[in-house]
C-alpha positions, 0 to 999 in steps of 0.5 A, a space after each residue: 478828532 485828533 491828528 492822524 499819523 499816516 505812519 500808523 497805516 504801515 503797521 497794519 498787516 497785508 498780503 500781496 495778491 494779483 486780483 484779475 477779471 475779464 469782460 468780453 474776452 479781455 483779461 486784466 489783473 493788478 496787484 492788491 494788498 487789501 484782500 481778506 476773508 470776511 465770512 466762513 459760511 458762505 465763504 466770502 472774501 473782500 478786495 478793495 480796488 481803485 475806481 479808476 483801475 481797469 480791473 475795477 471796470 472788468 469786475 463791475 461788468 463781469 461780476 467775477 474776479 480771481 485772487 492769486 496769492 503771491 509767494 515770497 520769491 515773486 520778482 519785483 519785475 513781475 510785481 511791477 507788471 501787475 502793479 505799475 503798468 496799466 492794462 489799457 496800455 499793456 497786455 499783462 498776460 502775454 508771456 505769463 503762465 496763467 489759466 482761464 477758468 470756465 467762467 472766463 476769469 484768469 488765474 496767475 500760475 507764475 509765482 502763485 501759491 494758490 488762487 480763489 475764484 469769486 462771484 460778486 455778492 456786494 460792491 460797497 462804494 468807498 470814495 476813491 475805492 470800491 470794496 468788492 465782496 465775493 463768494 468763493 466758487 472755486 479755489 486751488 492750492 498750487 504749491 507750498 511756500 510762504 505767501 508774500 506780505 506787504 511788509 516783506 515786499 517793502 522791507 526785504 524786496 524794497 518795493 514801492 507803493 503805487 499811488 492808486 493803492 488804498 494804503 498809499 500815503 502822500 508825502 
């Protein structure tokens, strides 16, 4: 096997999302960049989350999660709340416009172009992360706009990478 240049991972295209879940009345969400559609019929979407994150724990228990698609205008402070604070220490939804769906799953309304609600069909353990594959059970486009990409977050906004992210490369 040849050498691995970690810079090549930065060439892969990603979006910026808030992935949320719930369990026993507790809500939590986190920034995720590895979210992608994997099938059309039924509509399936996958997300990769660090096994140590509270959102991972809540999805594992509730078998439900939501994905809110962030717009380019999302402030770094908002991304920091969901990407660099722990839901075990901070109530992330306090003061944030959101809706709790009939299932109990929360969706972000602030800075969101739209959302999907998913029911877990499969969880694949991948070392430090789990790939949750969910079937879309509800979805809503909220407004027009440009979805934020990971490249835009880094290059235009100057955003950092959280150490629990699947795209994190130790320097």
